C-alpha positions in Angstrom: 72.0 -12.7 -50.7 69.1 -11.4 -48.6 67.0 -8.7 -50.3 63.8 -7.2 -48.8 61.0 -5.8 -51.0 59.3 -3.2 -48.9 56.0 -1.6 -50.0 54.3 1.3 -48.4 50.8 2.7 -48.2 48.0 1.5 -50.5 50.2 -1.0 -52.3 48.3 -3.8 -50.6 45.5 -2.8 -53.0 47.4 -3.6 -56.2 45.2 -5.5 -58.6 42.1 -3.7 -57.4 43.1 -0.1 -57.1 43.3 2.3 -60.1 44.0 -0.5 -62.6 44.8 2.0 -65.4 47.7 3.3 -63.3 48.8 0.3 -61.2 47.7 -2.7 -63.3 45.5 -5.7 -62.5 47.9 -8.0 -60.7 48.3 -8.3 -56.9 51.8 -7.9 -55.6 51.6 -11.3 -53.9 51.1 -13.0 -57.3 54.0 -11.0 -58.8 56.2 -11.7 -55.8 56.0 -15.4 -56.6 57.1 -14.7 -60.1 60.1 -12.7 -58.8 61.2 -15.5 -56.5 61.2 -17.9 -59.4 63.1 -15.5 -61.6 65.8 -14.7 -59.0 66.6 -18.1 -57.3 70.1 -16.8 -56.3 68.5 -14.0 -54.2 66.8 -14.7 -50.9 63.8 -12.5 -51.3 61.4 -11.5 -48.6 58.4 -9.1 -48.8 56.7 -6.8 -46.4 54.0 -4.2 -46.8 52.5 -1.6 -44.4 50.3 1.4 -44.6 51.9 2.8 -41.5 55.0 5.1 -41.7 56.4 4.0 -38.3 56.1 0.3 -39.2 58.0 0.9 -42.4 60.7 2.7 -40.4 60.9 -0.2 -37.9 61.3 -2.6 -40.8 64.1 -0.5 -42.3 65.9 -0.5 -38.9 65.3 -4.3 -38.5 66.9 -5.3 -41.8 69.1 -2.3 -42.6 72.3 -3.9 -41.1 71.7 -7.5 -42.0 70.4 -7.6 -45.6 72.4 -6.9 -48.8 69.6 -4.8 -50.4 66.2 -3.2 -50.0 63.8 -2.5 -52.9 61.5 0.2 -51.5 58.3 1.6 -52.9 57.3 4.1 -50.2 54.1 5.1 -52.1 52.9 8.5 -51.2 55.4 8.7 -48.2 58.1 9.1 -50.9 57.0 12.7 -51.3 56.3 13.6 -47.7 58.4 11.6 -45.2 61.5 13.1 -43.7 61.3 10.3 -41.2 61.7 7.6 -43.9 64.4 9.6 -45.5 66.3 9.7 -42.2 65.8 6.0 -41.6 67.3 5.2 -45.0 70.2 7.5 -44.3 70.8 5.8 -41.0 71.2 2.2 -42.2 74.0 0.5 -44.0 72.0 -1.6 -46.5 71.6 0.1 -49.9 68.1 1.0 -50.9 66.7 1.2 -54.5 63.6 3.4 -54.7 60.9 2.0 -57.1 57.6 3.2 -58.3 55.1 1.5 -60.6 53.9 4.6 -62.3 56.1 7.3 -63.9 55.9 9.8 -61.0 57.5 12.4 -63.2 54.5 12.3 -65.5 52.0 12.7 -62.7 51.0 15.5 -60.3 53.7 18.1 -59.5 53.8 17.0 -55.8 54.7 13.4 -56.9 57.7 14.6 -58.8 59.8 15.3 -55.6 61.2 12.4 -53.7 62.3 12.9 -50.1 64.0 9.5 -50.1 65.9 9.6 -53.4 69.0 11.4 -52.1 69.7 8.6 -49.7 68.9 5.7 -52.1 71.4 4.0 -54.4 69.0 4.8 -57.4 65.4 5.2 -58.4 63.3 3.3 -61.0 59.9 4.4 -62.0 57.3 4.0 -64.8 57.8 0.4 -65.8 54.8 -1.0 -63.9 55.6 -4.0 -61.7 58.7 -4.6 -63.8 60.3 -1.7 -61.9 60.9 -4.2 -59.1 62.5 -6.7 -61.5 64.9 -4.0 -62.7 65.9 -3.2 -59.1 66.5 -6.9 -58.3 68.6 -7.2 -61.5 70.8 -4.5 -60.1 71.4 -6.4 -56.8 71.8 -9.7 -58.7 74.6 -8.4 -60.9 76.7 -6.9 -58.1 79.8 -8.6 -56.8 79.6 -9.0 -53.0 82.1 -6.3 -52.3 80.3 -3.8 -54.5 77.2 -3.7 -52.3 77.1 -0.6 -50.2 76.9 3.1 -50.5 80.7 3.6 -50.8 81.2 1.7 -54.0 
């Protein structure tokens, strides 16, 4: 089962950026741990700081993969274009955030993409990704999709 983990802006700086909020591990190191923990899933990873590149990646895999785990970073709160891209594809998307966005600034508490995602997970650090992958791992093949 192909699952893409898609990270948005500034997530390439995990491990060096605001360690008190985002932790001290790089995502690349954590991704290796995820691949070992979920051998049944065919995991791939992509990160971009550019909104259009993220949209292109959603379009690229949105009809061929069984799931997308998406941390859109700050675009979560501002991007109608990402919201439209998620709505346009068949592949279910789980929104993830490392920090608890509901305990942060007011503008971070509104997600433009959440209405078109299967679900949202936030506040568990990097483990938010693991929780999203557990969702996909436990689904029976015919359960995957929006119209469950």
